[in-house]
C-alpha positions in Angstrom: 22.1 42.8 -136.5 19.4 43.8 -134.1 19.7 42.1 -130.7 16.4 41.0 -129.1 16.4 42.1 -125.5 12.9 41.1 -124.5 10.1 43.2 -123.1 10.6 45.7 -120.3 8.0 43.8 -118.2 10.0 40.6 -118.6 13.3 42.3 -117.7 11.8 43.8 -114.6 10.3 40.5 -113.6 13.7 38.9 -114.1 15.4 41.5 -112.0 12.8 41.0 -109.2 13.2 37.2 -109.2 17.0 37.3 -109.4 17.4 39.8 -106.5 15.1 37.7 -104.3 16.9 34.4 -105.1 20.3 36.0 -104.4 19.0 37.5 -101.1 17.4 34.2 -100.2 20.5 32.1 -100.9 22.7 34.5 -98.9 20.3 34.3 -96.0 20.1 30.5 -96.2 23.9 30.2 -96.2 24.3 32.5 -93.2 21.6 30.6 -91.4 23.3 27.3 -92.2 26.7 28.6 -90.9 25.2 29.9 -87.6 23.2 26.7 -87.0 26.3 24.6 -87.8 28.4 26.5 -85.3 25.7 26.3 -82.6 25.2 22.5 -83.1 29.0 21.9 -82.9 29.1 23.7 -79.6 26.0 21.9 -78.2 27.0 18.3 -79.4 30.6 18.6 -78.3 29.6 19.4 -74.7 32.4 22.0 -74.3 29.9 24.6 -73.0 29.0 22.2 -70.2 32.5 22.2 -68.5 32.1 24.2 -65.2 34.4 27.1 -64.4 37.4 26.3 -62.2 37.7 22.6 -63.3 40.8 22.1 -65.3 39.9 20.2 -68.4 42.0 18.4 -70.9 41.4 19.6 -74.4 39.3 16.9 -76.1 40.2 15.6 -79.5 38.2 16.9 -82.5 34.8 15.1 -82.8 34.7 13.9 -79.2 32.0 14.4 -76.6 33.0 16.3 -73.4 31.2 16.1 -70.0 31.1 18.5 -67.1 33.5 16.5 -65.0 36.2 16.9 -67.6 35.7 13.4 -69.0 35.0 12.9 -72.8 34.1 10.2 -75.2 36.3 9.3 -78.2 35.0 10.0 -81.7 34.7 6.3 -82.3 32.2 5.9 -79.5 28.7 4.9 -80.8 27.0 7.8 -78.9 29.4 10.3 -80.5 28.8 8.8 -84.0 25.1 9.0 -83.4 25.3 12.7 -82.4 27.5 13.5 -85.4 25.1 11.7 -87.7 22.1 13.7 -86.3 24.0 16.9 -86.6 25.0 16.2 -90.2 21.4 15.2 -91.2 20.0 18.3 -89.5 22.4 20.6 -91.5 21.7 18.7 -94.7 17.9 19.0 -94.2 18.3 22.7 -93.4 20.3 23.5 -96.6 18.1 21.2 -98.8 14.7 22.2 -97.6 15.7 25.8 -97.3 16.9 25.8 -100.9 13.6 24.3 -102.0 11.7 26.9 -100.0 13.8 29.7 -101.5 13.2 28.5 -105.1 9.4 28.1 -104.5 9.1 31.5 -102.9 11.3 32.9 -105.6 8.9 31.6 -108.2 6.0 33.1 -106.4 7.8 36.4 -106.0 8.6 36.4 -109.8 4.9 35.9 -110.6 3.9 38.7 -108.2 6.7 40.8 -109.8 5.2 40.1 -113.2 1.8 41.3 -112.0 3.3 44.4 -110.4 5.4 45.3 -113.4 2.4 44.9 -115.7 0.4 47.3 -113.4 3.2 49.8 -113.4 3.7 49.6 -117.1 0.1 49.7 -118.1 0.2 53.5 -118.8 3.1 52.9 -121.1 1.0 50.3 -123.0 -1.7 52.9 -123.3 0.7 55.4 -124.8 2.1 52.7 -127.2 -1.4 51.6 -128.3 -2.4 55.2 -129.1 0.7 55.9 -131.0 0.4 52.7 -133.0 -3.2 53.3 -133.8 -2.5 56.7 -135.1 0.6 55.6 -137.1 -1.0 52.6 -138.7 -4.2 54.3 -139.7 -4.6 54.9 -143.4 -5.7 58.5 -142.6 -2.9 59.1 -140.0 -2.8 62.8 -140.7 -6.4 63.1 -139.7 -6.2 60.8 -136.7 -3.8 63.0 -134.7 -6.7 64.7 -133.0 -6.7 61.7 -130.6 -5.1 62.2 -127.2 -3.8 59.8 -124.6 -5.4 61.6 -121.7 -3.9 59.7 -118.8 -5.6 60.5 -115.6 -3.8 58.4 -113.0 -0.2 57.3 -113.6 3.3 57.9 -112.0 4.6 61.4 -112.5 7.3 60.4 -115.0 4.8 58.5 -117.2 2.3 61.4 -116.9 5.0 63.8 -118.1 5.7 61.5 -121.1 2.0 61.2 -121.9 1.5 65.0 -121.6 4.5 65.6 -123.8 3.1 63.2 -126.4 -0.3 64.9 -126.3 1.3 68.3 -126.8 3.2 67.0 -129.8 0.0 65.6 -131.3 -1.8 68.9 -130.6 0.8 70.9 -132.5 0.8 68.4 -135.4 -3.0 68.6 -135.5 -2.9 72.3 -135.6 -0.2 72.3 -138.3 -2.1 69.9 -140.6 -5.4 71.8 -140.1 -3.7 75.1 -140.9 -2.1 73.6 -144.0 -5.4 72.3 -145.3 -7.2 75.6 -144.5 -4.4 77.5 -146.3 -4.7 75.4 -149.4 -8.4 75.7 -149.5 -8.5 79.5 -148.8 -5.7 80.2 -151.3 -7.3 78.1 -153.9 -10.6 79.9 -153.5 -8.9 83.3 -153.7 -7.1 82.3 -156.9 -10.2 81.1 -158.7 -11.6 84.6 -159.1 -8.7 86.2 -160.9 -8.2 83.2 -163.1 -11.8 83.3 -164.1 -11.5 87.1 -164.8 -8.3 86.5 -166.8 -10.0 83.9 -169.0 -13.0 86.2 -169.7 -10.7 89.1 -170.6 -8.6 86.9 -172.9 -11.6 85.4 -174.6 -13.1 88.9 -175.2 -9.8 90.2 -176.6 -9.3 87.3 -179.0 -12.9 87.3 -180.2 -12.8 90.8 -181.5 -13.2 91.2 -185.2 -10.1 93.5 -185.4 -7.8 91.1 -183.5 -4.7 90.3 -185.5 -3.4 86.8 -185.9 -0.6 87.5 -183.4 -3.1 88.6 -180.8 -5.2 85.5 -181.4 -2.2 83.2 -181.2 -1.1 84.9 -178.0 -4.6 84.7 -176.6 -4.9 81.0 -177.3 -1.5 80.4 -175.6 -2.6 82.4 -172.6 -5.9 80.5 -172.5 -4.0 77.2 -172.4 -1.9 78.5 -169.5 -4.9 79.8 -167.7 -6.7 76.5 -168.2 -3.8 74.7 -166.7 -3.8 77.0 -163.7 -7.5 76.5 -163.3 -7.0 72.8 -163.4 -4.3 73.1 -160.7 -6.6 75.2 -158.5 -9.5 72.8 -158.9 -7.1 69.9 -158.0 -5.9 71.7 -154.9 -9.4 72.4 -153.8 -10.4 68.8 -154.3 -7.2 67.6 -152.5 -8.0 69.8 -149.6 -11.6 68.5 -149.4 -10.6 64.9 -149.7 -8.1 65.3 -146.8 -11.0 66.3 -144.5 -12.7 63.7 -142.4 -16.0 62.5 -143.9 -18.9 63.7 -141.7 -21.6 61.7 -143.6 -21.4 58.2 -145.2 -24.1 56.8 -147.5 -24.6 53.5 -149.2 -23.0 53.4 -152.6 -22.6 50.8 -155.3 -19.1 51.3 -156.6 -20.0 49.4 -159.8 -22.6 52.1 -160.7 -20.0 54.8 -160.3 -17.5 53.0 -162.5 -20.0 52.4 -165.3 -21.2 56.0 -165.1 -17.7 57.4 -165.5 -16.7 55.0 -168.2 -19.8 56.0 -170.3 -18.7 59.6 -170.2 -15.1 58.9 -171.1 -15.8 56.4 -173.9 -17.8 59.1 -175.6 -14.5 60.9 -176.4 -12.9 60.0 -179.7 -9.4 60.0 -178.2 -10.2 57.3 -175.6 -8.4 54.0 -176.0 -10.1 50.6 -175.8 -11.8 50.4 -172.4 -13.1 47.2 -171.0 -15.1 46.8 -167.8 -15.9 43.8 -165.6 -18.4 45.0 -163.0 -20.5 43.3 -160.4 -22.4 44.7 -157.4 -19.8 46.2 -155.0 -21.5 47.9 -152.1 -19.6 50.4 -150.0 -20.2 53.5 -148.0 -18.9 57.0 -148.4 -19.2 60.2 -150.4 -20.5 59.6 -153.9 -18.9 62.8 -155.4 -15.5 62.0 -154.0 -15.7 58.3 -155.1 -16.7 59.5 -158.6 -13.7 61.8 -158.7 -11.5 58.9 -157.6 -12.7 56.7 -160.5 -12.4 59.6 -162.9 -8.8 60.4 -161.8 -7.8 56.8 -162.1 -9.3 56.4 -165.6 -7.9 59.8 -166.8 -4.5 58.8 -165.5 -4.7 55.4 -167.3 -5.7 57.1 -170.5 -3.1 59.9 -170.3 -0.1 57.6 -169.6 -0.9 55.0 -172.2 0.5 53.8 -175.5 0.0 56.3 -178.4 -1.5 53.5 -180.5 -3.3 50.3 -179.6 -3.6 51.3 -176.0 -6.1 49.7 -173.7 -7.6 50.2 -170.2 -9.3 47.5 -168.2 -11.4 48.1 -165.1 -12.5 45.4 -162.7 -14.8 46.2 -159.8 -16.3 43.5 -157.5 -17.2 42.7 -153.9 -14.7 40.7 -151.9 -16.4 40.5 -148.5 -16.0 42.5 -146.5 -14.6 45.0 -149.0 -15.3 46.5 -152.4 -12.3 46.3 -154.7 -11.6 48.3 -157.8 -8.7 47.3 -160.1 -7.7 49.4 -163.1 -4.8 48.3 -165.4 -3.5 49.9 -168.6 -0.9 49.5 -171.3 2.0 51.9 -171.2 5.7 52.3 -170.7 7.6 50.1 -168.2 7.7 51.7 -164.8 10.5 51.0 -162.3 9.1 49.6 -159.1 11.1 52.0 -156.9 9.2 54.8 -158.5 5.7 53.5 -157.5 5.6 55.1 -154.1 6.5 58.5 -155.4 3.7 58.5 -158.0 1.1 59.4 -155.3 3.1 62.4 -154.2 1.6 65.8 -155.1 3.0 67.4 -158.3 4.9 64.2 -159.2 4.7 63.1 -162.8 6.4 60.0 -164.1 9.4 60.8 -166.2 8.8 64.6 -166.1 9.9 67.5 -163.9 7.6 69.9 -162.2 8.2 72.5 -164.8 7.3 70.1 -167.6 4.7 71.3 -170.1 3.1 67.8 -170.2 -0.6 67.4 -169.6 -1.8 67.2 -166.1 -0.7 68.9 -162.9 0.6 65.9 -161.0 -2.3 65.7 -158.5 -4.3 62.9 -159.9 -3.0 60.0 -157.9 -2.5 62.2 -154.8 -6.2 63.1 -154.9 -7.0 59.4 -155.3 -4.9 58.5 -152.3 -6.5 61.2 -150.1 -10.0 60.1 -151.1 -9.1 56.4 -150.3 -7.7 57.4 -146.9 -10.8 59.5 -146.2 -12.9 56.4 -146.8 -10.5 54.3 -144.6 -9.4 52.2 -147.6 -6.1 51.2 -149.1 -4.5 51.8 -152.4 -1.8 49.5 -154.0 0.3 50.2 -157.1 2.0 47.5 -159.2 4.2 47.8 -162.3 4.0 44.7 -164.5 7.2 43.9 -166.3 5.4 44.2 -169.7 4.6 47.8 -169.0 1.7 49.9 -167.7 0.4 50.4 -164.2 -2.1 48.4 -162.1 -3.9 50.3 -159.3 -6.0 48.4 -156.8 -8.3 50.3 -154.5 -9.9 48.5 -151.5 -12.7 50.2 -149.7 -14.7 49.0 -146.6 -17.9 47.1 -147.2 -21.4 48.5 -147.1 -21.9 48.4 -143.3 -18.7 50.3 -142.4 -19.5 53.4 -140.3 -23.3 52.8 -140.5 -25.7 51.6 -137.8 -28.0 48.7 -138.6 -30.8 50.9 -139.8 -28.6 52.9 -142.1 -27.0 49.8 -143.5 -30.4 48.5 -144.4 -31.3 51.8 -146.1 -33.5 52.9 -143.2 
């Protein structure tokens, strides 16, 4: 069980206030003891007996005079002096305690302000880390830096260490994306050349049946590799920050993609509910997003009587696309892993099933590049429901751009 210990600012304020109250109470008690001792000496008159005059030791609480005489404790004058002395000591301890408490409260408030000022750089570090961690495109937001200019040395060292870590992560992610893009580009050429050579070999009139069978098999393998390379290129592109955003109606993109897919004879029953859904972003990437979702819903569907339903509408201030399909029952604990690269439900990476396992990974990257969110749900009856939420039409645009100017 996690124990709540409060904030550091609150604990520092508590320490400041407690130390002052302890010090104030100790000082008050010492002052009270010294004042009491001095009042006893002054009101008893023992300091007024001259040297050389033998004096009889007066009883406790009596009042002594210089000539050696003294008054009994029962005398009215002695009672009055004792009462005055008691009242003075009581007033000292009571009013002193009140003063200590009041000043202690003021000191705690000042300590709260001082602690807040001292911890402000830590709040800056925390806000930066939280902003990066909670961003949908966190792997592209690590170019941000804390950049503290004026802070205590210890906090400056912490901020500089955090900035150095972000710089190394930023370099690592950029290098990974560049490597994927460059490697994919380099691999496209030999794959294209292989496909051309195989097609030429299998199209020859003297090619035997075995050669044609082998050629068709190699063409299938080559097509799968080309699909993988194209997916990696698209994944690398979608993981880059968008430099230009334009007004787009997501409903138009959905209807365009559905028209192309429904032209295929193998497509299941596809229904669409679309209303104007303005957003901003890259039209090509958003079209690929819809295409990947639709292809995924078709591919992982029932062999017969399958269906796919798309719903796109504006829910201010967002544009929301929901796509659901029939299909096998999916365990909820597997949903998060479906957006991982090269992950296919119920198959291994070496499986010969259709697809290369990049469809939903590309979708997630495109959504993050548009500062949106993606949610997956697995109904108990089977199939998958994917909900994509994108920012509204004015996100990232100035007023003129938002109006189409």
